[in-house]
N, C-alpha and C positions, 0 to 999 in steps of 0.2 A: 524555426521549424517546430511543429507540434511536438510536445515533449513525449507523447506516447509513441509517435512514429520514430522520433529520434532514439528512444530507448530500444524499440524493436529493431531498428537498423543496426545499432551498436551491438545488440545481443546476437543478431544474426551474424554479424562480423566476428566476431570472436569465438497495518495495522489501526495496572489497568483495572483489573477486576478481581473480586473475591472468587474463591474456588466455587465453581458452579455445580449445580445438580444435574439431573438427567434431562437431556434434550427431548422435547416432545417430537413425535414422528411428524415431520413436516415435509411435504413436497413443495415444488416451486409454486404450486397453485395456492398454498396456504402460507408460504413464507412471505410472499408479497400480497398485501391487500389489493384486490382488483380495482379499488377506487383510489389507491395511492399513486402519486406522481412525484418524480424527482424534483428537487429544488437545488438551487446553487447554494453552496455553503459559504456564508458570510461574504456576499458579493461586495467588491470594492475594498474589502479588508484582507481576507485570505484568498478568495478567488478573485482574479484580476485579469487584465489584458495579457499578462504573462502566463506561462504554463505552470500549473500546480498539480501535485500528485502525492501519493503515499501518506495517508493520514494515520496518526496514532495519538491516543490520548492518555493522560494521567489517570490513575484509578478513580479519582473524583470527577473526572471530566472537565476540569477547570484549566487545563493546559493542553494545547494541541501542538503536535509536531507535524510538519509536512515539508515537502520539497518545492522549490521554485527555481526556474532557470530555463536555459535553452542551450547555449554553448557550454556553460558550466552549470552543474547541479549543486544546489546549496540547501542544507537542512536549516529550516527556520522554525520558530515557535511563536505562539501567541497565548496570552492568558485571558481568562474571562473575568471581567470586573463588573459588578452590578448587572449581570445578565448579558453583557455585551463583550464581544471579542475585541481586544485592543490591537493596536498596530503591531504587526509581527516584528520580531528581531531575529538576527542570525544566531543560531545555536553557538555557544562558546567554543565548540570543538570543530566548527565548520567555517566555510568562507574562503578557503585557500585552494583546496583540491576538489575534485568531483566527489561529492558526497550525496547519497540518496537513500531512500527506503528506510527511514527511521522506524523503530518499533520498540515501544516501552513494555517491559516485562509486566505481568499481571500484578506484581507487588509494587511496581513503580520504582524499584531500586536500580534497575539496569536498563540501558537503552542500547539496542543493537542498530547498526547501520552499515551501509556499503560504501566503500571508498577505494580510490586508486592511489591514495597517499603512500609515500615510501615507508618502509618498515622503521626507519630511523626517525620519522616525523618531520624531516627536512630534506630538501633537494627535489629532484625530478620525480614526477609521479611514476607509479608502476604501470606496466602494460596491462595488467589484469586488475579486475575489481574483486576485492575480498571482503569478508565479513569482519567488522570491528565492533567493539562495544566500549561504553563509558559507564562508570558507576556513579550514582547520585551521592554527593557528599553533603549537599545542603539544597535548599529551595532554589531551583534554577542554576545550581552549580554542579559541575560534573568533573570527574577525574580525567586524567590524560587518556586519550584513546588507547585501547589495547587490541592487539591483533589476535584473532582466533587461529590457533595453530592447526596443523593436520591432526586428525584426518578430515576436518571440515574444510579448511582452505588448502588447496593444492596448487603447486606451481603450474602455470599454464592454463588454469581454469578460472572462469568468472562465476561468482556466486551473487545472487540477488534476492531481494524480498524476504529478509528474515522475519520469522514470526515464532513466538515462544509460548508454550503452555505454562500453566501454574507449576507443574512439576519439573519444568526446565527443558522439555523436549524442544529441540530447535528444528523448525521447518524452513526450507528455502528452495530456490530453484537455480538450475545451472544448465547451460547449453553444452552438449557434447562432452559431458564429464565422464571420464573413464570409459570412453567408447560408446556411451549411450547416445542415440541419435536424437536430435531436436532438443527442445527445451523440456527438461524433466524436473519434477518435484522430488525433494528428498526430505528425510527426517533423521535426526541424530539424537539418541537418548542421552540425557545427562546422568552421569554415573557418580556424582558427588564431588568429583574434583576434575573431571574431564568429560569430553563427549565421546560416545561410541562411534564407530565407523558409520557414516551416513548410509541409510538404506533408501532405495528408490520408492517413491510414492506412486502407486499405480491407481489411477482414478478414472481414466477414460481409455483404457486399453493402451494403444500406442500413440494416442493423441498427446499433444503438448500439454504440460501442466506448468503454469506460471503464476507468480504472485500468490502463493498459498497463505490464507489467513486461517489459523487454527484457533478453535475455541479454547478458553482457559482450561476447561476440563477435558479437552480433546474429544468432545462428543460430536462435533461437526466441523466441517471445513468448507470454505468458500475460495474459489480459485478462478484463474483466467485460463481459457484455452481459445486460441485464435483471437477474435474480437469480443468474445462473450464470457460472461461470468456464470459459474456453475456452483452447485451446492451438493454436498454429500454428508450423510450422517454416519456415525460409527455404528456398526451392527455387530456387536460382540468384539472380536479382534480384527474384523475386516470392515472395509468401507462399502456402504450400499451404493448402488448404481447412481452415478452423478446425474443430476438433473439441471438443465439450463434454466436460469432465472427468467421470469416473464418478460414480455415486450416493453413493460414500463422501464426496465433497465436495459435489456438487450434489444435495441431498436435498429441495429445495423451499423451504428457508429462505434469506433474503437473504444473499448473500456479497459481499465486496469486497476490495480491496487485496491482490492476490496478490504473493508475493515468494518467490524461491528463495534458499536459504542459500548462503553463499560456497562451500561444498564441493559444491554441486549435489545434495545428498541429501534436502533437506527443503523442502516447500512450506508457507509460512506464509500465512495469509489470515484475514480477519475475518468473523465470522458471529454471528448472534443465535440460532444453533442451541441447542436444549435437548434435543431427542430424542436418545436414546442416552447422555445424560449425567445426566439427572435425571428422575425420575418419582415422583409421590406414591404412597405405599404404600396402595393401596385396601383392604387387609386390616386396616390399623391404624385406631385411632380417628380421627375428624376432627381437623384441626389446630385448636388454640386460637390466640388472637391473637398470643401470643409466638412461636409456631411460624410463623405466617404472616409476621410481621415478619422473623424470621430468614430465611425463604425469600426474601423480597423483597430482603434484603441479601446474598444469596449470589451466587456467580459465575454461577449458572444462573438468572438472573431475567429473561431474554430481552433484556437489553442485550447489545451486541456484545462478544465476546471475540476474542482472537487464538488461532486454532487452528493446529495443525501436523500434517502427515502425511508419511510417507516417500514419496519418488519414486525412480524409476530415476535413477541418477547422471547429471545433465545436463551438468555442467561438467567436461570432460575436459582434463587438462593435457597 
């Protein structure tokens, strides 16, 4: 099953960078260059015939974390060597339970993720998905996973899509949390040794807010609502009216997991998009079974891939 639909189904049932300067005033018309088109991220290496989503990179951009899976979700990572992405490996803290939505803090020292693992680390999974984190102890080596306590994780609530600013503010989404209807975005301020009570993130009135990506300096946010990605900039202490990204990104196919690269030049996101990448040649003979099988095993089989598209440079040093 397409990972995006799988995640939405389960949700219904129940992402580095130096501190940035000021964000230029950009609407969707200037955020995306009108001549830019999305590309598949590392086809055959990271993007595959399986489903991939949730991108997050190390501050230097030479390590990428992402998720792959269908029945089970697994956090994987790949490193860049001589300009090429190497074969991915399973993150040392993943591979047993359902783990998803990795996000590396702007200083690269902590990685947040979502999991249904038990509190003890062994045994049967929990019924709910909570936010966890690991601390980097060496290159590609991480601490044992640690559970975020209340008021972030609450019994009976599912949390998804963590994203963290340079000063530690945690953004995430949750469905039906504390009586709020639908999928809502939240943020919790870091108070030095614990998180404050999460506050609701109002960006589109009563519309759903999912998969929030927060800029390191909190000057802008990109998020999912329905099938489309939206962008909003900080206007003083409030958020400006959110604008839908252009048709290069929002073409009608389901999107998710927006993330801006450490240099602020590239938007990564997940999509089951096939249009513009693959189309059967109607002038050729009909496909035989071998060709149909090859088609179903290709990157463009309608399972989600990680796509990328250039944006106006957002992260100004």
